[in-house]
N, C-alpha and C positions, 0 to 999 in steps of 0.2 A: 540091449542098449536103447532100442526105440521105446521099450516099455518104461525105462527110466525117464526118458524125456517126456513121455506122455503123462507120467505120474507127476513130474515136476510142473508141467503146464497146467494140469488139473489143480494142483495145490495153489499155484499162482493165481488161477482164476478165482478160486474160493477166497483167497486173501484179498484180491482186488474187490470182489463183490462185497466182502465184509467191510472194507474200508469205505466203499461207496455208501453203504447203509449208515455207517456211523458218522460220516463227514461228507455229505453229498456236495458241499460247496467248496471242497478242496480244489486248489488251482495247481496244476503241475509245475507252474513257474515258481511256486513257493519253495520248491526243493532247494537245498543249499548247493547241490551239485548241478550245474546246467545240463539241460537235455542234450543228448548226443546228436539229435536231429531237430534243431529248433524250427518252429513253423513260421513261415512268412517273413516279413520285414526285409524283403528284397529291395525296396525302394532306397534304403540307406546305402546300398552298395554303389549307387550312382555317384555318391560323394567321394568315393575312393579313387585313387589315381588309375589311369588307364594302363593296365598291364596286359591287354589282350594280344593275341597272336602267340607265336612260339619264339623261344629265345635260345640262341646257340652261343656257346662259350667263345670268347675272344682269347686266343692264345697270347701269352706275354710276348712282348717285343724281344727280338734276338738280343741277347746280352743283358736283359733286364734282371736285376738282382731281387730275389724274393726272400723274405725272412723265413728261416727254417726252424722247425720245432727244436727247442733246447732241451733235449732229453737228459735224464739223470739216472744214476744208480743202475739197477738191473736193466732198465729200459735202454739206457745208453750202451751198456755192455752187449746186450742182445743185438742191438742195431749194428754195432761195430763188428760183431761176429758175422752177421748177415752180409755186410759189405765185403768182408774178407772172403766169404764163400762165393759171392758173386764174381769177384775178381779171379778166384781160383778156378771156377768152372766156366768162365766166360759167359756168365749170365744164365747158365742152366741150373738154377736153384729150384729144388722141389717146392711146389705150391701146396700149402697145407689144406686146401679145400678145392671143391669143384670150381672151374672157371665160370660156371653158371650161377655161382653165388654172388649177389650184388655187393658192392663195396660198402654200403651203408654210409654213415656220416663220419667225418666230413667229406670223404672222397667223392660221393655221388654228386656234389655240387660242382666238382671240377672235371667231370667227364667231358671229353672234347667233342667228338663228332656227333654225339646224340643230343638233340635239343630237349628243352623242357617247356612246360606251360603252367600258368597259374590260373586256378579256378577259384573265384570268389563266391562264397555262399554265406548265408547268415551265420555268424559265429565261427567261421572257419575259412582259412585259406589252404587250399590243397595244391601241392606242387606235383605235377604229373611228369614223370621222366620217361622218355622213349627207351632209354637203356634199361634192360631187364624188365620193362613195363612196370616200374615201381612208382610209389607215391609217398609223399609226406603229408601228414595232417598237422596243421598249425591252428590251434584253437584260439579264437579271438573273442570268446564270449565272457571273459572275465574269470574263468576258473583258475585255480592254482594247481601246482604240481601235486600229484598224489603223495601220500606218505611214502617215504623210501621203502618201508617194509612191505608196502602193497604194490610196489612198482616192479613190473616185469621188464628186464632189460631187452631192448630191441635194436635192430640195425639202425633205426632213425631216431630213437629216443622218444621221450615225451616232450612235445613242443607246445608252449603257450606263447601267445604274441599279443601285441597291441599296436595301434597306429599312433605314431608321433608325427602329426602332419601327414606328409606324403611318404613317410618312412615306416616300414613294417619292422618292428623290433621283436626278435624271436629269442626265447630262452629255452634251451633244451638240455635235459639230463636223462640218465637211464639208458646207457648205450652198452651193447654187447662188446666185450673186449676183443672179439675176433675182427672187428673193424680196425682200420689203421689210420694213423695221421698222415702217413706217406708210405712209399714202398719200404717195407722192412721196419717201419716205426710203429710200435705198439703203444697202447695207452692203458690206463687202469679203469676200474669201474667208477672212478670219481671224476671222469671227464665231464666238463660243463661247457656248453657252447652258447655264445651270445652272437646274434647276427643283426645287422642293420641293412635292410634291403630297400633300395630306392632308385628312381630314375636319375640320371645325370642331369644336373641343372643346365638347361639350354639344349639338351639333346634327348628328346623323348624316346628315341629308339635305342638307347643304351641303358642298361640296368646294372647296378652294382650290388654285390653281396659282400659287405664288410664283416669279417668274422674274427671273433676272439675266442680262442680255445684255452681253457684253464684245466689243469690237472695237477693238483698238489703232490701226487704220488709219482707221476712220470715226467713232469716238466719242471725245469728250474724257474721258469717265469711264463706268464701267459704268451701264447703264440698268436700273432696277428697276421692275417692273410686276407686276401680279397679276390673275388672273381667278377669279371665283367662279361656281359652278354649283349649281343645285338639282336634286334627284333626282325621277324618276318611276318607279314600280314597274310601272305598267300600260300602258306605251307601248312601241312598237318603232320602230327606225329605218326610214325609208321609202327606196324606191329613188330615186336621183338620177341622171338621164340628162341631162347638160347639153346635148348636141348636139340633143336632141329639141326644145329651145326656144331655140336659139342664134340670135338675130335680129341680131347685130352682125357684119357681114361683115369679113373680113380681106383687105386689098388685096395687090398683088404685092410691096410693100415690107414686108409683115408687120405693118402698122399696122391697128388695129381701127377701123372706121368707126361711124357712127350711123345708125339707121333709125327 
């Protein structure tokens, strides 16, 4: 395996050397696809809104009504079956994966007691989650989504964004179907999420993520939901090691049991 990597590195070095000889004036910034790690330009970040500190989810007020996903077809039938099983077993429904598996999108944005932080770097906004020590990359360097045939589905999808004044507009596709819209609510590989993240006008310590979820296969209509967070300036994210306290065993069939 190491020999393969060494050979690949050697071939890449030869190719680069050849390119340098034939076009010594080539500028990496001329490539159509932006660099994954752009150099410099940190000064422009000062013009962005102040999202420093860490942010903790505000739970909805008691009795507040939230729009629910309007599932259809197989997805609705599967959810209704899940609800019947929950009632029949008083909530002891088998979990189809390890409890150390993160929820992915959109659920990770609504995790309660574990805060998040935003990191601004040139061409990218990174959301760092204390829960499961996860992160989301939102590219703001002008790139487009990859061709669907070249896109590997992930827990957090492929996210591209741009700034509309003080609002970060995020467009995400390419999600694993093992993530859920809500407990027992599955989605298809066609799920598409648009987010508008911004500070509340007149309240710089409250941030809102307005989310629209589209899925022509699983949903009757787009699902609109939002999350609000309050800021802390004097706290830091803590280390989260799920396996250190994972008390729910997984059997040979991949189902999580109870202890």
